[in-house]
N, C-alpha and C positions, 0 to 999 in steps of 0.2 A: 565161610567162600570169604575170599578179599575179593574184589570188582575188577578185570583189568584195567589198568586207569584212563583207557579213552574210551572207557564207559563211563568211568568219575568223571571225565571234562564232558562226556556232553554231559552227562544229564546238570550238571553243575552248567550246563553253557542251555537248558529247556526252560531252567530254573530263568538266567538270568533275561532268554528273550520276553516269557513270561510275561513278569517285569514289564519290559518296557515295550508289552505289549498292551499294558493294562494302565502304565504311564502313555505311553501316544494316545490311545481308545478314550481318555476323559477330552470331560469336552470345556472348552471358556465360557465368557461370555465379556464384554470392554464395560463403560457405562458411561463416556466423561467430555473434556473437553478436550484442545489438545496440547493437554498436560498426560492426558489419556496414552495419546499421541506418539510422543517421543520412551514413555515405555517401552513404544519398537512394540504394540502387536502379536503385527504377522509373523514375528520371529521363534512364538510363542511355544512351545511344544501342542500337537496333539491338536484336540481341533478345538478354532476359534473361529467365534467371531467377536466381531465392536460393535458400539450409538458411538460414534464419533461426532459434534458437535463441538466449532470452533468456541470460545470464550461464554461461553454459558453456563452457569449452576445447574444447579441435580434436581434443586424445581423448575426452573425450565423448562430443560430436558422431558423432565417427567410431562408436563403441561404441553413440550408442541413435539413433538419428534418425529413429522413428519419430512420437515426438509434439511439432514443434518448438513454441516458441512462436507465433511468426510462424504464422495461419495460412494464406496462400497461399504457405508455400514450398512447390518442393515438394522431393522428398525428393532426396539429395543419394542414393543407395545409383539413382536411379528415371533421374535426370539424363543420370551418371555413365556407366551403362551403353548407354541408347537414344540415345547420340544426346553430335557428336564438337565439342565448344569450342574456337574460339578463343583469348579467355582465361579464367583461373580464379585467382579470388582467396580464402583463404583467413586468417582471421587466431589466429592464436596472442592466449592468453589467458593471465589468476593460474592453477594450476594446475597445470602443468605443468610437464615438464624441456622441455628444446634438444634431449636422448636425441627422449624421445616428438614432439614433435613433426614432428620432423622423419618418424620412423617414419611416420606419420599422413597426410603435405604427402607422402612419398614414392608411399603405394600411390592415394593420386591420380594423382598425374603418371603410375605404371603404366598405372591408368584412362584418359586422356586422351596417350596418347604424342603430340601431333597441338601443346597448347596450352597458348600462354604461361602462367605461370603470377604470380600475382601474389602478394605474401604483403607482406599488412596488417595493422601495424603496432595498431593501438587505438591507446592511452592510457593513459592509466595518472589515479587519482585525481585530484580539484584542487590538496590537504593533500601529496600524496605524488608528485605532478608529479620536483616536482625530485627528490628524491634518490633515486627508479628512473634517472630520468634522467640523475646521476652513475656509476653505477655498471656497473666495467670489468670486471665479469670476465659468464660469459655461462652459470657455473653456480648446479647450485640450479636452485629452483622462474624462471618467466617472471617477471622483471619487464617495468617497456618502458624500457629503456635499447635506447644502439642497441648497444651492444656485447655485448648478445641475439642482436635480428635480425640481426645483419654474421654473425652465427655459425652462427644457421637456417640464412641463404643461400648461408656457406660450402659449410657441408654437404649442400647440395641440390646442388649446385654440384660438387663433387668426387664426389658420388653419380651422379647424372648429365649427363655429360658432356657438351656443342651442345647441353639445353634449357633454354631463356630462363628465370631470375629477375628478381618485376625487385622495386620496395616503394609504397610509398602515405608511404612513411616523414614518415605524421598525428603520430610523438609528436617532432619536427624540424622542426613547419611548429608544434609547441604551444612550443615550449622558445623560438627565433628572438622569436618576442611576447614571450614575460614578460618574454627578453634591451630590448627597443626600450621594453619595460612601462620597464623600469629605469635604460636610457634616457633618459626618458618623448618617446620616435619615435613613440608609439603610441596609436589613438585609442581605447586604452583602458587602462582609470587599473589593471585587475587582469588577475590571468588568470583566475578564476574570472567573469568579463563573459559571454565565448564560455561560460560548462557554464549547464546549467537543476539540474539536480542535482552532488553529490556528481561524475558519473564521467563521466553523458551532458550532452556537446553544447547550446544552444539551437538551437533550431527554425531560429536566417534567419542566424546569420553562425557557429557552429558546425556548420552542415551543410553550408554554402557552403562551407565552410574546407577541411576535408572532402572536401563530393561530388567539387571540382573535382581531389582531389587520385588522389584513386580514379579519377576519369579521364584523369589526366594520367600515369597509372600503363599504364591502357586503350589509352594510344594516339589518346586522344579533343578535338573541341577544349573548352576552357572557355566556361563555356553558366549563366548566370543565371534560366534559364526554374526556376519556381518559386519562385523569391528574391528578386520588385523590390522586396522587402519593405526592401528591404535600404538601410540611407542610404550615400552616396554616399561623402559619405569615408571611407567603411570600408570599404567595395566594392572604389574604388581602393584603399589603405593592405594588404587581402586580396589582392590580384590580384599584389603587389606584391609582398610575402611569396612567394603565391603562383611568382614568376615567379623565386626562386632556389634551386628546384626542379633535380636533378640531369637532364640526359634523360633517360631511359626505357633501361634495357640495356639489348645491344639484342642 
């Protein structure tokens, strides 16, 4: 017997609401510095906490968790010991080596055996962005290059087979925009237009881009909530840049 249309609609609505509830019930924890803060963790969907300490490397945050600069942080030892998260973002930064970053992330992986880990690249200072991005080796201290990030992820996958590691690919997005600027295919006239100082991104266009890069890596739909001031042509362009992100690693 064919079901009445209202019953079919009710079933679709129920499935949709169940999916929304499942998404909203997922938990997320972000560890990093102000380049993690520039992804605007508070606007992510679901149950979200963070530990953000300004200008610090991942090993420093691991060894000195007591007093992060962002005062509404949940200290990572308290968070990771008391709760099983679905997704954890960790940010690499200047001052550490690949071996040091992998060692710290591995400790977090062991503490959270079921979490998907998102490696947040952050990004370089505007003046050194192109030079760092072009580096071909992961040796030495951390630089914002694909070689370094791919090296970190490859080592983690070797050490923790079966675990999921994703990337925000934030530095790749800025590289793509820089290429478009050179080709006069961007609404920006220079890459510095996305920055508010030498390294942090501006609070509308830059943060919109990086917030949605984080959402993409964490399996969340794109959102403009809180970024309503972004000009429509700029949003359209940034959405096209985000569309080119590869699917999150499964």
